[in-house]
C-alpha positions as CSV (number, residue, x, y, z in Angstrom):
1,M,39.2,-40.1,-33.1
2,G,36.0,-38.6,-31.8
3,R,34.4,-39.3,-28.5
4,K,30.9,-40.4,-27.7
5,I,29.0,-37.9,-25.6
6,L,25.5,-38.6,-24.3
7,I,23.2,-35.9,-23.0
8,V,20.2,-36.6,-20.8
9,G,17.6,-34.0,-21.3
10,G,17.1,-31.4,-24.0
11,V,15.3,-28.1,-23.6
12,A,17.7,-25.3,-22.5
13,G,20.7,-26.9,-20.8
14,G,21.0,-30.1,-22.8
15,A,20.4,-28.7,-26.2
16,T,22.8,-25.8,-25.6
17,T,25.5,-28.2,-24.4
18,A,25.0,-30.3,-27.5
19,A,25.2,-27.3,-29.9
20,R,28.3,-25.9,-28.3
21,L,30.0,-29.3,-28.3
22,R,29.4,-29.5,-32.0
23,R,30.8,-26.0,-32.7
24,C,33.9,-27.1,-30.8
25,N,34.4,-30.5,-32.5
26,E,33.1,-32.1,-35.7
27,E,34.4,-35.6,-34.8
28,D,32.4,-36.3,-31.6
29,T,29.3,-38.5,-31.7
30,I,26.6,-36.5,-29.8
31,I,23.3,-38.1,-28.7
32,V,20.6,-36.2,-26.8
33,F,17.9,-38.2,-25.0
34,E,14.6,-36.5,-24.2
35,R,11.8,-38.5,-22.5
36,G,9.2,-36.1,-23.8
37,P,8.2,-35.6,-27.5
38,H,10.0,-32.3,-27.8
39,A,13.8,-31.9,-27.4
40,S,14.0,-28.2,-27.5
41,F,11.2,-25.7,-26.6
42,S,10.8,-22.3,-25.0
43,N,10.1,-23.3,-21.4
44,C,9.7,-19.7,-20.2
45,S,7.1,-18.9,-22.9
46,L,4.7,-21.7,-22.0
47,P,2.2,-19.6,-20.0
48,Y,1.7,-17.2,-22.9
49,H,-0.1,-19.9,-24.9
50,L,-3.0,-19.8,-22.4
51,S,-4.0,-16.2,-23.5
52,G,-3.4,-16.9,-27.2
53,M,-0.4,-14.6,-27.4
54,I,1.3,-17.7,-28.7
55,K,-1.5,-19.1,-30.8
56,E,-0.3,-22.7,-31.4
57,A,1.3,-25.0,-28.9
58,G,3.6,-26.2,-31.7
59,H,5.1,-22.7,-32.0
60,L,6.8,-23.2,-28.6
61,V,9.0,-25.9,-30.1
62,L,12.3,-24.4,-31.2
63,F,14.1,-27.3,-32.8
64,S,12.9,-30.7,-34.1
65,P,15.2,-33.7,-34.1
66,E,15.4,-33.5,-37.9
67,L,16.6,-29.9,-37.7
68,F,19.1,-30.7,-35.0
69,K,20.4,-33.4,-37.3
70,V,20.8,-31.4,-40.4
71,Q,22.1,-28.2,-38.7
72,F,24.4,-29.8,-36.1
73,N,24.7,-33.4,-36.9
74,I,23.3,-34.3,-33.5
75,D,21.3,-37.5,-32.9
76,T,18.3,-36.3,-30.9
77,R,16.1,-39.1,-29.6
78,V,12.7,-38.0,-28.3
79,N,10.4,-40.2,-26.2
80,Q,13.6,-41.9,-24.9
81,E,14.1,-42.0,-21.1
82,V,17.5,-42.8,-19.6
83,M,16.6,-45.1,-16.7
84,T,20.0,-45.9,-15.1
85,I,23.7,-45.1,-15.3
86,D,26.4,-47.7,-15.0
87,R,29.5,-45.7,-14.1
88,E,31.8,-48.7,-14.2
89,K,30.8,-49.8,-17.7
90,K,30.2,-46.2,-18.7
91,E,26.8,-47.0,-20.2
92,V,23.2,-46.0,-19.7
93,L,20.0,-48.0,-20.0
94,V,17.4,-46.2,-22.2
95,K,13.7,-46.9,-22.5
96,N,11.5,-46.0,-25.4
97,T,8.5,-44.5,-23.6
98,L,6.2,-45.3,-26.5
99,T,7.0,-49.0,-27.0
100,G,8.6,-49.9,-23.7
101,E,11.7,-51.3,-25.5
102,T,15.0,-50.8,-23.7
103,Y,18.6,-50.8,-24.9
104,T,22.0,-49.7,-23.7
105,E,24.3,-46.9,-25.0
106,T,28.0,-46.5,-24.0
107,Y,29.6,-43.1,-23.4
108,D,33.0,-41.4,-23.0
109,K,31.3,-38.3,-21.4
110,L,27.9,-38.0,-20.0
111,V,25.9,-34.8,-19.4
112,L,22.9,-34.7,-17.1
113,S,20.3,-32.0,-17.8
114,P,17.1,-33.5,-16.4
115,G,15.7,-30.2,-15.1
116,A,13.3,-29.9,-12.2
117,A,9.8,-31.3,-11.7
118,P,6.7,-29.4,-10.4
119,I,6.0,-30.2,-6.8
120,V,2.5,-31.6,-6.2
121,P,1.8,-31.9,-2.5
122,K,-0.3,-34.8,-1.3
123,I,-3.3,-32.7,-0.1
124,P,-6.4,-34.6,1.1
125,G,-9.1,-34.8,-1.6
126,I,-6.8,-34.0,-4.5
127,D,-8.6,-36.6,-6.6
128,H,-11.8,-34.5,-6.3
129,V,-10.4,-31.7,-8.5
130,T,-8.6,-31.5,-11.8
131,V,-5.0,-30.6,-11.2
132,H,-2.5,-29.5,-13.7
133,T,1.2,-28.6,-13.6
134,V,3.2,-26.6,-16.2
135,R,6.6,-28.1,-17.3
136,N,6.5,-28.7,-21.0
137,V,4.6,-28.2,-24.2
138,V,2.4,-31.3,-23.6
139,D,1.4,-29.9,-20.2
140,I,0.5,-26.5,-21.5
141,D,-1.4,-27.8,-24.5
142,R,-3.4,-30.1,-22.3
143,L,-4.1,-27.3,-19.8
144,N,-5.2,-24.9,-22.5
145,K,-7.5,-27.4,-24.2
146,E,-9.2,-28.2,-20.9
147,A,-9.6,-24.5,-20.1
148,L,-11.2,-23.9,-23.5
149,A,-13.6,-26.8,-23.3
150,G,-17.1,-25.8,-22.2
151,G,-16.6,-22.0,-22.0
152,K,-15.1,-19.8,-19.3
153,K,-14.0,-21.3,-16.1
154,K,-13.1,-20.7,-12.5
155,I,-9.4,-21.4,-12.3
156,T,-7.3,-21.6,-9.1
157,V,-3.6,-21.2,-9.2
158,I,-1.8,-22.4,-6.1
159,G,1.5,-20.6,-5.7
160,G,2.6,-17.0,-6.3
161,G,6.0,-17.6,-8.0
162,F,6.9,-16.7,-11.6
163,I,5.0,-19.6,-13.2
164,G,1.9,-19.1,-11.0
165,I,1.7,-15.4,-11.7
166,E,2.2,-15.8,-15.5
167,V,-0.3,-18.6,-15.7
168,A,-2.9,-16.5,-13.7
169,E,-2.3,-13.4,-15.9
170,N,-2.7,-15.3,-19.2
171,F,-5.8,-17.1,-18.0
172,C,-7.3,-13.8,-16.9
173,K,-6.5,-12.3,-20.3
174,A,-8.4,-15.3,-21.9
175,G,-11.5,-14.3,-19.9
176,H,-11.4,-16.8,-17.1
177,E,-12.1,-16.1,-13.4
178,V,-8.8,-16.6,-11.6
179,T,-7.9,-17.0,-8.0
180,I,-4.3,-17.1,-6.7
181,I,-3.5,-18.7,-3.4
182,E,-0.1,-17.9,-1.8
183,G,0.8,-19.3,1.6
184,T,3.2,-16.5,2.5
185,N,2.5,-12.8,2.8
186,Q,3.5,-11.9,-0.8
187,I,4.0,-13.2,-4.3
188,L,7.3,-13.1,-6.3
189,R,10.0,-13.4,-3.6
190,P,12.7,-11.7,-5.7
191,Y,10.9,-8.4,-4.7
192,D,10.8,-6.9,-1.2
193,Y,7.5,-6.6,0.5
194,D,7.4,-2.8,0.0
195,M,7.9,-3.1,-3.7
196,V,5.7,-6.1,-4.4
197,Q,2.6,-4.2,-3.3
198,I,2.6,-2.6,-6.7
199,F,2.1,-6.1,-8.3
200,H,-0.5,-7.0,-5.6
201,K,-2.6,-4.0,-6.6
202,E,-2.2,-4.7,-10.3
203,L,-3.6,-8.2,-9.8
204,L,-6.6,-6.7,-7.9
205,D,-7.1,-4.1,-10.6
206,H,-7.5,-6.9,-13.1
207,K,-10.1,-8.7,-11.0
208,I,-7.8,-11.5,-9.9
209,N,-8.7,-12.8,-6.5
210,L,-5.4,-12.8,-4.7
211,I,-5.3,-14.6,-1.4
212,V,-2.1,-14.4,0.7
213,E,-1.2,-15.9,4.1
214,D,-3.6,-18.8,3.6
215,T,-3.0,-22.4,2.6
216,V,-4.9,-25.3,1.1
217,T,-5.9,-27.9,3.7
218,R,-8.0,-30.1,1.5
219,F,-10.1,-30.3,-1.7
220,E,-13.7,-31.2,-2.2
221,K,-15.6,-31.6,-5.4
222,N,-14.8,-28.4,-7.4
223,Q,-13.8,-26.7,-4.2
224,V,-10.6,-25.6,-2.5
225,I,-10.8,-25.5,1.3
226,L,-8.3,-23.1,3.0
227,S,-6.9,-23.1,6.5
228,S,-8.8,-19.9,7.2
229,G,-12.0,-21.8,6.6
230,H,-12.7,-20.0,3.4
231,T,-13.8,-21.9,0.3
232,V,-12.8,-21.2,-3.3
233,K,-15.0,-22.7,-6.0
234,T,-13.0,-24.0,-8.9
235,D,-13.2,-25.9,-12.2
236,L,-9.5,-26.7,-12.4
237,V,-6.4,-26.2,-10.3
238,V,-2.9,-25.3,-11.5
239,M,-0.3,-26.4,-9.0
240,A,2.6,-23.9,-9.0
241,V,4.0,-24.2,-5.5
242,G,7.6,-24.8,-6.7
243,I,9.9,-27.3,-8.3
244,A,12.3,-30.0,-7.2
245,P,15.5,-30.9,-9.0
246,E,15.4,-34.2,-10.9
247,T,18.1,-36.1,-9.0
248,K,16.9,-39.7,-9.2
249,L,19.4,-40.7,-11.9
250,A,22.3,-39.0,-10.1
251,K,21.4,-40.5,-6.7
252,E,21.1,-44.0,-8.0
253,A,24.4,-43.6,-9.8
254,G,26.1,-42.6,-6.5
255,L,26.9,-39.1,-7.6
256,E,27.3,-36.4,-4.9
257,I,24.1,-34.5,-4.0
258,G,24.8,-31.1,-2.5
259,E,23.5,-29.4,0.6
260,T,20.5,-28.0,-1.2
261,G,19.3,-31.4,-2.5
262,A,20.5,-30.6,-6.0
263,I,23.4,-32.2,-7.9
264,H,26.8,-30.9,-6.7
265,T,29.2,-29.8,-9.4
266,D,32.6,-28.1,-9.5
267,S,33.3,-24.9,-11.3
268,Y,33.6,-26.8,-14.6
269,Q,30.1,-28.4,-14.1
270,R,31.7,-31.8,-13.4
271,T,29.9,-34.0,-10.9
272,S,31.8,-36.2,-8.4
273,D,32.5,-38.5,-11.4
274,P,34.9,-36.6,-13.7
275,D,33.3,-38.1,-16.8
276,I,29.8,-36.9,-15.9
277,Y,28.7,-33.3,-16.1
278,A,25.5,-31.7,-14.9
279,V,23.8,-28.4,-15.9
280,G,20.5,-26.6,-15.4
281,D,17.8,-26.7,-12.8
282,A,19.0,-30.0,-11.4
283,V,22.3,-28.6,-10.1
284,E,23.1,-26.3,-7.2
285,V,25.0,-23.1,-7.8
286,F,27.2,-20.8,-5.7
287,N,25.7,-17.4,-4.9
288,E,28.6,-14.9,-4.9
289,L,26.7,-12.4,-2.7
290,T,25.6,-14.8,0.1
291,H,28.6,-17.1,-0.3
292,T,26.3,-20.1,0.0
293,M,25.1,-22.9,-2.3
294,T,21.6,-22.4,-3.7
295,K,19.2,-23.5,-6.3
296,L,18.4,-21.1,-9.1
297,S,15.9,-22.1,-11.8
298,L,16.6,-19.5,-14.5
299,A,17.3,-20.0,-18.2
300,G,20.3,-17.6,-18.3
301,P,22.5,-19.4,-15.8
302,A,21.5,-22.8,-17.3
303,L,22.8,-21.7,-20.7
304,K,26.0,-20.4,-19.2
305,Q,26.5,-23.7,-17.4
306,A,26.0,-25.6,-20.7
307,R,28.7,-23.6,-22.4
308,I,31.1,-24.1,-19.5
309,A,30.5,-27.8,-19.5
310,A,30.9,-28.1,-23.3
311,D,34.1,-25.9,-23.3
312,H,35.7,-27.9,-20.5
313,M,35.0,-31.2,-22.3
314,S,36.5,-29.6,-25.4
315,G,39.7,-28.5,-23.6
316,R,38.8,-24.8,-23.6
317,A,39.2,-22.4,-20.7
318,A,35.9,-22.0,-18.8
319,N,34.7,-22.1,-15.2
320,A,31.7,-20.9,-13.3
321,K,32.3,-18.0,-10.9
322,G,28.9,-17.9,-9.2
323,V,25.5,-16.3,-9.7
324,I,23.7,-13.2,-8.3
325,G,20.2,-14.1,-9.6
326,S,18.8,-11.6,-12.2
327,S,15.2,-12.0,-13.4
328,A,12.3,-10.1,-15.0
329,I,8.6,-10.5,-15.2
330,K,5.6,-8.8,-16.7
331,V,2.4,-8.5,-14.7
332,F,-0.3,-7.0,-16.9
333,D,0.7,-3.3,-17.4
334,Y,3.7,-3.4,-15.1
335,N,7.2,-4.7,-15.8
336,G,9.5,-5.9,-13.0
337,A,13.2,-6.7,-12.8
338,A,15.4,-7.7,-9.9
339,T,19.0,-8.6,-9.3
340,G,21.2,-9.5,-6.3
341,L,20.1,-9.4,-2.7
342,T,16.8,-8.2,-1.2
343,E,16.3,-6.9,2.3
344,S,14.1,-9.9,3.1
345,Q,16.8,-12.3,1.9
346,I,19.5,-10.5,4.0
347,K,17.2,-10.8,7.1
348,A,16.1,-14.4,6.4
349,L,19.7,-15.6,6.0
350,G,20.9,-13.7,9.0
351,M,23.6,-12.1,7.0
352,N,26.0,-10.0,9.0
353,I,25.7,-7.0,6.6
354,K,25.2,-3.4,7.5
355,Y,23.2,-1.9,4.6
356,N,21.0,1.0,3.6
357,I,18.5,1.4,0.8
358,V,17.7,3.9,-1.9
359,R,14.0,4.1,-2.8
360,V,13.2,6.6,-5.6
361,I,10.3,7.1,-8.0
362,L,11.1,9.0,-11.2
363,S,9.7,9.3,-14.7
364,D,11.0,6.5,-16.9
365,K,11.5,9.0,-19.7
366,V,11.2,12.7,-20.3
367,G,7.8,13.8,-18.9
368,L,6.7,15.4,-22.2
369,M,6.6,12.0,-23.8
370,P,2.9,10.8,-23.9
371,D,3.8,7.3,-22.5
372,A,6.1,8.5,-19.7
373,A,5.2,6.8,-16.4
374,P,6.6,6.6,-12.9
375,M,9.3,4.0,-12.3
376,H,9.8,2.6,-8.8
377,F,13.4,1.8,-8.1
378,K,15.0,0.3,-5.0
379,L,18.7,-0.2,-4.5
380,I,20.4,-2.0,-1.6
381,F,24.0,-1.1,-0.8
382,E,26.6,-1.9,1.9
383,V,27.6,0.6,4.6
384,P,30.2,2.1,4.7
385,T,31.7,0.7,1.5
386,G,28.9,1.7,-0.8
387,R,29.2,-1.7,-2.5
388,I,26.0,-2.5,-4.5
389,L,24.2,-5.6,-3.2
390,G,20.9,-5.6,-5.2
391,A,18.2,-3.7,-7.0
392,Q,14.5,-4.0,-7.9
393,A,12.6,-1.9,-10.4
394,I,8.9,-1.9,-11.3
395,G,7.2,0.3,-13.8
396,K,5.4,0.5,-17.2
397,G,8.7,1.3,-19.0
398,D,12.0,-0.5,-19.6
399,V,12.9,-1.6,-16.1
400,S,15.1,-4.5,-17.3
401,K,17.6,-2.0,-18.8
402,R,18.1,-0.3,-15.4
403,V,18.4,-3.5,-13.5
404,D,20.8,-4.9,-16.1
405,V,23.0,-1.9,-15.4
406,I,23.0,-2.8,-11.7
407,A,23.6,-6.5,-12.3
408,T,26.7,-5.5,-14.4
409,A,27.8,-3.1,-11.6
410,I,27.5,-5.9,-9.0
411,K,29.6,-8.3,-11.1
412,F,32.3,-5.6,-11.3
413,N,32.1,-4.8,-7.6
414,G,30.5,-1.4,-8.3
415,T,29.5,1.1,-5.6
416,V,26.8,3.8,-5.4
417,Q,29.5,6.4,-6.0
418,S,30.3,4.7,-9.4
419,L,26.6,4.9,-10.5
420,K,26.9,8.7,-10.5
421,E,29.5,8.6,-13.2
422,L,27.8,6.1,-15.5
423,E,27.2,7.6,-19.0
424,L,24.0,5.9,-20.1
425,C,22.2,6.3,-23.4
426,Y,19.7,9.1,-23.5
427,A,16.9,10.4,-25.7
428,P,13.5,11.7,-24.5
429,P,11.6,8.5,-25.7
430,F,14.0,6.3,-23.8
431,S,15.0,7.9,-20.5
432,T,15.8,11.1,-18.8
433,A,19.2,12.8,-19.1
434,K,20.1,11.8,-15.6
435,D,18.7,8.3,-15.5
436,I,17.1,6.7,-12.5
437,V,20.3,4.7,-12.1
438,N,22.3,7.9,-11.8
439,Y,19.9,9.3,-9.3
440,A,20.2,6.1,-7.2
441,G,23.9,6.8,-7.1
442,Y,23.4,10.4,-6.0
443,V,20.9,9.4,-3.3
444,G,23.1,6.5,-2.1
445,S,26.2,8.7,-1.9
446,N,24.3,11.4,0.0
447,L,23.1,8.8,2.5
448,L,26.6,7.4,2.9
449,N,27.9,10.9,3.6
450,G,25.2,11.5,6.2
451,E,23.7,14.5,4.3
452,F,20.2,13.5,5.2
453,K,18.1,10.9,6.9
454,Q,15.1,8.9,5.6
455,V,12.3,6.5,6.6
456,N,10.8,4.0,4.2
457,V,7.1,3.9,3.3
458,D,6.6,0.7,5.4
459,K,7.1,2.9,8.5
460,V,4.5,5.5,7.8
461,R,1.5,3.8,9.3
462,E,3.4,3.5,12.5
463,L,4.2,7.2,12.4
464,V,0.6,8.1,11.8
465,E,-0.5,5.9,14.8
466,K,2.1,7.6,17.0
467,K,0.8,11.0,15.8
468,A,4.3,12.0,14.5
469,V,4.7,15.4,12.8
470,I,4.3,14.6,9.1
471,V,4.7,17.5,6.7
472,D,3.3,17.3,3.2
473,V,5.2,19.8,0.9
474,R,2.9,19.3,-2.1
475,E,0.8,22.2,-3.3
476,V,-2.6,22.8,-1.7
477,Y,-4.5,21.4,-4.7
478,E,-2.6,18.2,-4.5
479,F,-3.1,17.9,-0.7
480,D,-6.9,18.4,-1.2
481,R,-7.1,15.5,-3.6
482,G,-5.8,13.1,-1.0
483,H,-3.3,13.2,1.9
484,I,-2.1,11.4,5.0
485,K,-4.5,11.8,7.9
486,G,-3.1,14.3,10.4
487,A,-0.4,15.6,8.0
488,I,0.5,19.3,7.9
489,N,0.4,20.9,4.5
490,L,3.2,23.3,3.9
491,P,4.0,23.5,0.2
492,L,7.7,23.7,-0.8
493,S,6.8,26.9,-2.7
494,Q,6.0,28.5,0.7
495,L,8.5,26.7,2.9
496,R,11.1,29.4,3.3
497,E,8.4,32.0,4.3
498,R,6.6,29.7,6.7
499,Y,9.1,27.2,8.0
500,Q,8.9,28.7,11.5
501,E,5.4,27.2,11.8
502,L,7.2,23.8,12.2
503,P,8.4,22.7,15.6
504,K,12.1,22.3,16.2
505,D,11.7,20.0,19.3
506,K,10.1,17.1,17.4
507,P,11.2,14.9,14.5
508,L,9.8,16.0,11.2
509,Y,8.8,13.5,8.5
510,I,8.6,15.2,5.1
511,H,6.9,13.9,2.0
512,C,5.7,15.1,-1.4
513,R,4.4,13.0,-4.3
514,S,7.5,11.0,-5.2
515,G,10.3,12.1,-2.9
516,Q,12.1,14.8,-4.9
517,R,10.4,17.9,-3.5
518,S,10.5,16.5,0.0
519,Y,14.3,15.9,-0.4
520,N,14.7,19.6,-1.3
521,A,12.5,20.5,1.7
522,V,14.7,18.3,4.0
523,M,17.9,20.0,2.8
524,A,16.3,23.5,3.2
525,L,15.1,22.8,6.7
526,Q,18.5,21.4,7.7
527,N,20.1,24.6,6.4
528,L,17.6,26.6,8.4
529,G,18.6,24.9,11.7
530,Y,16.4,21.9,11.9
531,T,18.4,18.8,12.9
532,D,15.8,16.0,13.2
533,V,14.3,15.8,9.7
534,Y,13.5,12.8,7.7
535,N,12.6,12.3,4.0
536,I,9.9,9.7,3.5
537,T,11.1,7.5,0.6
538,G,8.6,7.0,-2.1
539,S,6.4,9.8,-0.6
540,F,2.7,9.9,-1.2
541,L,2.7,7.8,-4.4
542,G,4.7,5.1,-2.7
543,I,2.6,5.2,0.5
544,S,-0.6,4.8,-1.5
545,L,0.7,1.8,-3.4
546,Y,2.2,0.2,-0.2
547,E,-1.0,0.6,1.8
548,Y,-3.7,-0.2,-0.7
549,F,-3.7,-4.0,-1.0
550,N,-3.7,-4.6,2.7
551,D,-6.3,-2.0,3.3
552,V,-8.6,-3.9,0.9
553,R,-7.9,-7.4,2.0
554,L,-7.9,-6.7,5.7
555,N,-10.7,-4.2,5.5
556,R,-8.7,-1.9,7.7
557,E,-8.9,1.9,8.0
558,S,-6.7,3.7,5.5
559,I,-4.1,6.2,6.7
560,V,-4.8,8.4,3.7
561,T,-8.0,10.4,2.8
562,E,-7.7,9.3,-0.8
563,Y,-5.1,7.2,-2.7
564,N,-2.9,8.6,-5.4
565,F,-1.5,6.0,-7.9
566,R,-0.2,8.4,-10.6
């Protein structure tokens, strides 16, 4: 005899749990409750309706209740909100959000997948502006219609996370005047400060007004007043400062709430009640790199949790082993991907880890290809084990492929040494014969072996101010098109004939365009008797990208005569 399984919430976690349960058992009665009008939609695709990339809001809906019924024999009830859970009676109280009618439904097993709600801070004067959030198809449809009404608008996005940046980009593509306000010093926290400057510049290049290190103190009619005293004129505001797990049902039912404020579950996705499971944005997860509980609002982990919960309910072997946090984003012409730990995360958590970084810039495919472009890659690894801790990649090509390789390596306890041996697919339109992942392995191994020393691009301004000896080994014509102020130009092609011009009693900091020629120069100088030589990671291209945004926003003097972004 089949069981009766109720699922609170559709979208990713709930709908996936329901479908997997049905594949495991034809006898169970499965009912999904969704308080909104759509049980399954592409949450991550919502912002792309604002630019018209997804033309109709209805196209975001993946499954209708009717389709769920005929394909999976699942009873999907939209506009039905579960109000309370009675654990003793094993029943829930359900309210029809259209009619107000209520009724009860019993269960054998219950799955909570309520997701997370956008945070809307109680900022003074919030009633004086039109505020929107983005959570579902109804939200995005309403936002898009208001943005389209009456022509182009001034739109303010508060918050520089994934949703905020994607909303801002798509509104910009639709022709609106967009401002982003981010209270910290950077957008997109999965990227370190030295890497995210590429995205900062890209937003500026597309005429988005990016404001960082400033917060909203109040609203006035069609105005946003910032703590700095600056005022931003606006026609509508999108609040994207973050999300909070929906835990009201769980709390009122007496289920255990974890240290993060999200629902606590075991490795089978069971709550403190063995007959109630929870999945998705409402639950906390174990980070296998930090060894702490955390919240992770990503579709991939939610879908895996859904399968684990369904399999465990069906008597199949399954358990969650933890997450590392892998994500990707597109910001206009640049793609970004990240996995595992960042430097800023290690420092913020006070993790007792000795680590080093690889920072390389290489062509994403064979340079003869007309669409070849630089790819910026940062790898973090443990010292002295070489164990890979995280990676970030930004470029115009396929960054997610490279970071996926690193995510896989992390899951299998890979090291920088193992990256050297990876046999990755190659053809000129796709990559180089030695992929950037392989190069990261070579550089990381060399650093572990003490073969050379390095400084990152974020230290160069300090070196310039201290009047350190910076040697530019690019050719003269490259140097003339833009260089670090005070740098010595000694091309690699002339180094072996002229190296004695360089002092041996001072540290030497070597750079080229991307870091390859400067590495060769460092090795040559070491072989010629120089002992205090450093390669500047990222070199002039990385320095230009790192410095540009803050030079513009702070109106400060540049440390380069001209920037080079190619």
